[in-house]
C-alpha atoms as one frame of an Amber mdcrd trajectory, in Angstrom:
protein
  78.851  -3.525 148.408  80.997  -2.945 151.462  80.255  -4.516 154.811  79.504
  -2.100 157.684  82.902  -2.770 159.261  84.923  -2.491 156.026  86.867   0.413
 154.588  85.552   2.096 151.436  87.495   1.799 148.213  88.885   5.345 148.389
  90.440   4.741 151.792  91.920   1.418 150.650  93.420   2.945 147.514  94.836
   5.857 149.497  96.781   3.410 151.652  97.920   1.322 148.679  99.090   4.346
 146.678 101.256   5.451 149.602 102.825   1.992 149.547 103.823   2.357 145.882
 100.825   0.998 143.957 100.129   2.596 140.560  96.942   3.002 138.531  96.646
   2.859 134.753  93.878   4.417 132.675  91.441   2.124 130.819  92.088   1.342
 127.163  89.675   0.573 124.345  86.093  -0.138 125.384  86.989  -0.881 128.995
  85.987   1.633 131.661  87.842   0.044 134.593  91.200   1.253 135.839  94.062
  -1.218 136.254  95.769  -1.243 139.672  99.390  -2.479 139.601 101.458  -3.673
 142.578 104.816  -2.021 143.415 107.741  -3.160 141.291 105.645  -4.252 138.289
 106.554  -2.237 135.181 106.152  -2.515 131.444 103.582  -4.629 129.658 101.292
  -6.645 131.924 101.049 -10.433 131.625  97.464 -11.678 131.358  98.406 -14.804
 133.322  99.399 -12.625 136.294  95.985 -10.952 136.576  94.769 -11.189 140.138
  98.355 -11.655 141.375 100.423  -8.699 140.146  97.620  -6.432 138.930  93.854
  -6.082 139.301  91.277  -4.677 136.874  88.429  -2.706 138.389  87.503  -1.794
 141.931  85.791  -5.117 142.646  88.945  -7.183 142.069  90.985  -4.834 144.241
  88.390  -5.008 147.028  88.477  -8.828 146.899  92.259  -8.690 147.208  91.886
  -6.394 150.212  89.488  -8.825 151.899  91.895 -11.736 151.381  94.746  -9.760
 152.902  92.666  -8.313 155.722  93.207  -4.735 154.571  89.543  -3.701 154.754
  89.009  -4.222 158.478  88.346  -1.045 160.426  89.920  -0.592 163.837  87.005
  -0.040 166.273  87.301   2.542 168.993  87.680   1.069 172.486  84.599   1.057
 174.675  84.414   2.987 177.905  84.706  -0.224 179.939  87.984  -1.252 178.331
  89.574   2.181 178.038  92.204   3.413 180.431  91.049   6.149 182.829  91.623
   9.675 181.615  90.786  13.220 182.617  88.079  15.448 181.197  90.455  17.291
 178.873  91.907  14.076 177.483  88.431  12.587 176.993  87.241  15.700 175.134
  90.350  15.671 172.926  89.792  11.994 172.179  86.169  12.628 171.230  87.280
  15.375 168.834  89.902  13.037 167.305  92.717  15.405 168.296  94.915  12.808
 169.975  95.607   9.156 169.200  93.633   6.533 171.077  95.249   5.475 174.325
  96.352   1.917 174.934  93.373  -0.399 175.491  93.319  -2.385 178.722  92.276
  -6.071 178.371  88.734  -6.756 179.611  88.084  -9.633 182.003  85.579 -11.336
 179.708  88.059 -11.158 176.847  90.901 -12.737 178.809  89.448 -16.287 178.583
  90.051 -17.849 175.159  87.094 -19.475 173.413  86.817 -22.035 170.664  85.100
 -19.512 168.404  88.056 -17.142 168.605  90.396 -18.072 165.770  93.701 -16.234
 165.459  94.096 -14.214 162.257  97.454 -14.455 160.510  99.485 -11.232 160.494
  99.183  -9.287 157.265 102.431  -8.463 155.491 103.366  -4.765 155.377 102.586
  -2.889 152.186 106.080  -1.333 152.094 109.434  -2.406 153.441 110.417  -0.854
 156.791 113.330   1.572 156.938 116.044   1.517 159.570 117.365   4.520 161.438
 120.861   5.650 162.283 121.052   3.033 165.042 121.742   0.413 162.371 125.253
   1.842 161.955 126.049   0.621 165.480 124.872  -2.928 164.759 127.235  -5.608
 166.113 126.219  -8.427 163.769 126.319  -8.930 160.028 123.188  -9.198 157.920
 124.012 -11.118 154.768 126.256  -8.965 152.601 125.749  -5.954 154.894 128.691
  -5.778 157.330 128.338  -4.866 160.959 128.526  -1.228 161.952 131.843   0.469
 162.652 130.651   3.746 164.183 131.154   2.406 167.711 134.928   2.541 167.222
 134.774   6.345 167.272 131.610   7.272 169.198 129.158   5.325 171.290 125.565
   5.177 170.177 124.151   6.657 173.384 126.596   9.548 173.252 125.610  10.297
 169.657 121.931  10.265 170.639 122.616  12.568 173.567 124.507  15.075 171.415
 121.830  15.182 168.727 119.083  15.410 171.326 120.575  18.507 172.966 121.900
  20.109 169.763 120.950  23.755 170.217 122.457  26.991 168.907 120.646  29.839
 170.682 118.996  30.393 174.023 115.212  30.245 174.105 115.237  33.330 176.336
 117.222  35.449 173.865 115.903  38.920 173.077 116.122  38.238 169.331 113.483
  35.508 169.619 110.681  38.058 169.284 112.291  39.993 166.401 114.389  37.604
 164.315 112.603  34.656 162.679 115.937  32.902 162.102 117.212  33.378 165.651
 117.454  29.611 166.161 120.312  29.369 163.630 121.602  32.954 163.738 124.896
  32.043 165.522 125.629  29.477 162.810 124.952  32.047 160.084 127.277  34.562
 161.729 130.130  32.047 161.790 129.573  31.058 158.161 129.399  34.699 157.083
 132.888  35.342 158.465 134.391  32.057 157.280 133.042  32.142 153.725 134.252
  35.691 153.022 137.643  35.086 154.630 138.420  31.957 152.646 137.937  33.205
 149.088 137.924  36.339 146.960 135.240  36.569 144.347 136.288  36.682 140.704
 135.403  39.271 138.069 131.858  37.880 137.665 129.475  37.451 140.608 126.348
  35.322 140.357 123.441  36.297 142.614 120.356  34.137 142.964 118.190  32.414
 145.562 118.706  28.878 146.789 116.535  26.512 148.816 117.296  24.438 151.904
 114.606  21.716 151.769 112.428  21.547 154.876 108.710  20.751 155.138 108.302
  21.375 158.870 105.223  23.454 159.674 107.023  24.851 162.704 109.685  26.482
 160.528 108.880  30.238 160.620 110.990  30.929 157.502 109.512  28.168 155.335
 108.346  29.293 151.886 106.732  27.592 148.889 108.268  27.854 145.419 106.630
  25.821 142.665 109.590  26.291 140.301 112.123  24.571 142.563 112.803  20.812
 142.721 112.075  21.016 146.464 108.818  22.967 146.724 108.977  23.679 150.470
 112.070  24.968 152.188 113.985  27.930 153.536 114.894  30.509 150.919 118.422
  31.932 151.088 120.070  34.648 149.022 123.386  33.315 147.693 126.308  35.383
 146.393 128.562  33.022 144.432 131.548  33.151 142.133 130.292  32.658 138.588
 133.376  30.677 137.553 133.812  28.215 140.427 130.428  28.253 142.203 131.971
  29.191 145.577 129.350  30.752 147.873 130.821  33.837 149.513 127.738  34.948
 151.441 124.310  33.616 152.387 121.318  35.436 153.848 118.132  33.765 155.029
 114.946  35.254 153.617 112.718  36.216 156.556 109.536  36.946 154.625 107.881
  40.104 153.379 107.915  43.171 155.595 104.667  44.297 157.197 105.337  47.937
 156.307 104.429  48.574 152.612 107.150  51.206 152.229 109.793  48.847 153.617
 108.572  45.957 151.443 109.071  47.957 148.244 112.172  46.859 146.344 113.027
  43.987 148.707 114.771  41.931 146.017 116.832  44.871 144.762 117.876  45.796
 148.307 118.976  42.210 148.894 121.327  42.382 145.894 122.966  45.604 147.063
 123.214  44.471 150.693 124.762  41.081 149.989 127.108  42.066 147.164 128.531
  45.062 149.019 129.148  42.986 152.151 130.756  40.183 150.142 133.104  42.713
 148.478 133.889  44.663 151.645 137.509  45.819 151.438 138.015  44.442 147.909
 138.412  46.373 144.640 135.357  47.185 142.548 134.807  46.721 138.790 132.986
  43.407 139.181 130.134  42.199 137.012 127.005  41.211 138.973 124.760  38.711
 137.149 121.127  38.105 138.216 117.788  37.154 136.665 114.650  39.205 136.016
 113.378  38.756 139.578 116.000  41.269 140.763 116.701  43.394 137.661 115.572
  47.007 137.570 117.024  50.241 136.237 117.247  51.691 139.742 119.312  48.696
 140.902 121.665  48.939 137.917 122.325  52.640 138.462 122.825  52.173 142.209
 125.423  49.461 141.596 127.109  51.630 138.974 127.553  54.426 141.529 129.271
  51.866 143.772 131.673  50.885 140.991 129.928  47.614 140.063 128.615  46.560
 136.649 125.445  44.583 136.098 123.850  42.309 133.504 120.586  40.419 133.788
 117.286  39.620 132.164 114.545  42.203 132.600 110.763  42.311 132.747 109.241
  44.632 130.175 106.551  45.942 132.535 109.016  47.400 135.025 109.790  51.087
 135.344 112.547  52.323 133.049 112.180  49.903 130.134 112.164  51.644 126.689
 108.749  52.061 125.108 107.967  50.008 121.950 111.423  48.467 121.960 111.132
  44.734 122.706 109.833  42.125 120.291 106.054  41.819 120.511 105.905  38.127
 119.497 105.594  35.589 122.291 107.556  32.990 120.294 109.927  33.300 117.351
 108.116  33.232 113.984 109.378  30.752 111.413 110.242  33.538 108.980 112.444
  35.300 111.565 116.016  33.950 111.852 117.202  32.916 115.281 119.517  35.480
 116.834 117.810  38.749 115.809 118.458  41.573 118.265 117.791  45.203 119.134
 120.021  47.437 121.235 119.046  50.726 122.897 121.103  53.153 124.975 119.808
  55.472 127.679 120.171  59.190 126.905 120.521  60.384 130.507 122.741  57.421
 131.503 124.879  56.391 128.493 126.425  53.485 130.420 123.050  51.725 130.600
 121.954  49.665 127.589 118.895  47.537 126.865 118.944  44.476 124.596 116.059
  42.529 123.085 117.311  39.226 121.631 115.195  36.648 119.824 115.947  33.048
 120.785 113.105  30.512 120.809 111.313  33.289 122.700 112.219  36.975 123.009
 114.702  37.757 125.791 114.980  41.238 127.314 118.130  42.315 129.149 119.711
  45.405 130.690 123.398  45.848 131.393 126.224  48.219 132.246 129.903  47.609
 131.554 129.215  45.024 128.827 130.113  45.206 125.152 127.646  44.889 122.288
 129.936  43.308 119.697 128.686  40.211 117.920 129.528  36.747 119.198 127.640
  33.464 119.567 126.341  31.115 122.256 125.546  27.407 122.236 121.799  26.795
 122.232 119.737  23.655 121.717 116.711  23.905 119.439 113.407  22.285 120.367
 113.357  18.620 119.433 117.087  18.491 118.634 119.877  16.913 120.664 122.816
  18.827 119.152 123.491  22.382 120.270 124.100  24.965 117.560 125.821  28.361
 117.540 123.316  31.210 117.735 124.543  34.777 117.034 124.052  37.292 119.826
 125.594  40.452 121.310 128.420  39.983 123.815 126.146  41.102 126.653 124.049
  37.944 126.147 127.166  35.760 126.238 128.276  37.452 129.483 124.922  36.615
 131.049 125.106  32.959 129.966 128.646  32.667 131.327 127.979  34.263 134.696
 124.489  33.078 135.659 125.374  29.471 136.519 127.340  30.049 139.733 124.466
  29.465 142.170 123.108  26.549 140.129 126.531  24.906 140.134 126.736  25.213
 143.930 123.210  23.814 144.363 123.989  20.808 142.170 127.010  19.933 144.296
 125.033  20.491 147.502 121.705  18.776 146.793 122.469  16.150 144.165 125.703
  14.743 145.610 126.427  13.435 149.101 124.017  15.738 150.938 123.979  15.158
 154.693 120.659  16.949 155.081 118.972  14.632 152.578 120.183  11.524 154.450
 119.538  12.443 158.106 116.156  13.626 159.390 115.381  15.471 162.620 112.058
  16.532 164.061 113.399  19.957 164.996 113.480  22.197 161.943 116.567  24.169
 163.000 118.644  20.995 163.094 117.660  20.305 159.497 118.672  23.853 158.557
 121.980  23.366 160.347 122.724  20.298 158.217 121.908  22.343 155.111 124.464
  24.966 156.153 126.989  22.188 156.795 126.420  20.976 153.230 127.202  24.488
 151.969 130.437  24.585 153.949 131.460  21.161 152.616 130.833  22.244 149.013
 132.889  25.413 149.528 135.697  23.327 150.999 135.580  20.995 147.997 135.832
  23.938 145.574 138.812  25.420 147.437 140.468  22.016 147.671 140.317  21.629
 143.894 141.655  25.145 143.248 144.624  24.759 145.592 145.634  21.368 144.185
 145.264  22.689 140.639 147.601  25.604 141.401 150.137  23.192 142.902 149.986
  21.012 139.801 148.643  17.985 141.661 145.818  15.710 140.607 142.376  17.127
 141.319 140.268  14.633 143.333 136.685  13.722 142.619 133.864  14.683 144.948
 133.783  11.174 146.448 137.548  11.214 147.087 137.291  14.583 148.799 134.488
  13.328 151.057 136.640  10.364 152.073 139.593  12.657 152.808 137.397  14.956
 154.872 135.966  11.954 156.709 139.480  10.729 157.576 140.672  14.162 158.728
 137.665  14.713 160.969 138.111  11.323 162.653 141.712  12.181 163.526 140.686
  15.524 165.063 140.953  15.526 168.856 140.081  17.940 171.621 143.695  19.099
 171.723 143.537  20.009 168.043 140.455  22.153 168.538 141.921  23.952 171.559
 145.174  24.663 169.752 143.292  26.308 166.860 140.755  28.524 168.558 140.009
  30.594 165.462 140.599  27.698 163.019 143.001  29.852 161.025 144.697  26.807
 159.516 141.410  25.764 157.926 141.222  29.005 155.907 143.167  28.734 152.678
 145.088  31.550 151.057 142.714  33.966 149.286 142.556  33.535 145.529 143.895
  36.408 143.438 141.182  38.368 141.663 140.966  40.727 138.695 138.520  43.449
 137.649 135.807  42.786 135.101 136.719  44.031 131.600 134.393  44.625 128.674
 135.250  42.013 126.084 136.040  43.307 122.586 135.459  46.879 123.722 137.794
  49.619 122.520 138.516  50.910 126.017 139.428  47.486 127.450 140.688  45.766
 124.278 142.942  42.837 125.265 143.422  41.071 121.904 145.842  41.724 119.048
 145.188  44.281 116.326 142.340  46.763 116.240 139.175  46.038 118.229 136.085
  45.115 116.183 133.325  47.655 115.852 130.419  47.408 118.258 126.771  47.124
 117.283 125.162  50.501 116.581 122.706  51.374 119.311 119.509  53.393 119.321
 119.426  56.129 121.952 116.179  56.234 123.892 115.149  58.020 127.036 114.337
  55.846 130.019 110.919  56.228 131.591 111.936  56.858 135.202
């Protein structure tokens, strides 16, 4: 039983679990859970029971009493509470604000013999230090003293980050644009990204996430399929070969008008790809997943001189009737790599493919060949990848779909500034995410230029050190001399149009081109 002034077990375990404690399910005839301290892994030692782990709620409650973790903090009485107004008192009664500092009472100021000091309880988790530790002037064991003060004073850094702002609060766009706080940054990146690189023959289009859990972020969305569930969704137009991001667009949420909200994903593909290729030749292959694919999108891009390949949902308008595989998973009697190909009667350039991997895969494409080839796939429960036969359109999708994922891996899993520095203001966190994108694009260009010159390509860590050194040598005179930062924009990479591999019209190999897979002509349901 708990004393009247003690915490219940659920509240105690909630605090311990936040500090890293783990619970293990009972085994055998036991019905009590085992509660393990942080850092204890593997098989438990019976001699360490009551020290490193505890069996049952009663043992854990006894441990909490010994450590003083069950004591409730009483609310201050009216006689010992600082004076406050009516609004503050009402908010305090409703538990909307933290309790104000308690003033010492006169009768409590005189020490008594009965009052015995309680030893301070150790924290349940180790404290973390902020950025101020980089300006430390003394060594701490093997940790050297900070060196940031050689380049910028701590107070100046705090002042800059405190007043870091990108748009006026009185701007007219504040009532219309949800991303108006970072809109000037997006406009600069839109010009710089497109000016520094020309997209290759294959363009990867997908959404990315800038992690941010702030409830004040008006463009925050939830996506259960992403590693970071909460964040700002951005449409990314990347080169499928290098992962360079040529254009980003922040997703502002669904439109209130039902007619305007129809086809939002398809409109985003057309809007971003056409702006990224403004002034450049056509005949590119756009690669996207089934969230964006539709027959209307494919035909619209074809009228603009752009090809398309992507997975497709069978319940969308335009998909051939009774064409795809009906099985949810591949039967054991069916060999891996079976396929079906259909061609639209009214639009002969448009083809539909149903390919059987571990599960059936439906795809639509224009400008892609249907000759047989193979892709590397890993079977369930096996570590070695095997060659699986497939039409060339499937291989084109596998080759071109990884551009956005490659950029996200470099941005979020390696040397991310946004993941290391935290701000209370959400737009500052978004700004650091955009800075990470710019750094990744610079790293990709740096590798391409050095590779063309025949020099050694640096690693990501070496590039970050070079960038760090160059930025420290930048002065105010350097920034004034390069108003438009033209010297930071590298020479655009030469591009080439997308060609159908192994197709008779665009045959690039020796000899006669191989025959393509016979297709079944079907009328699209438009």
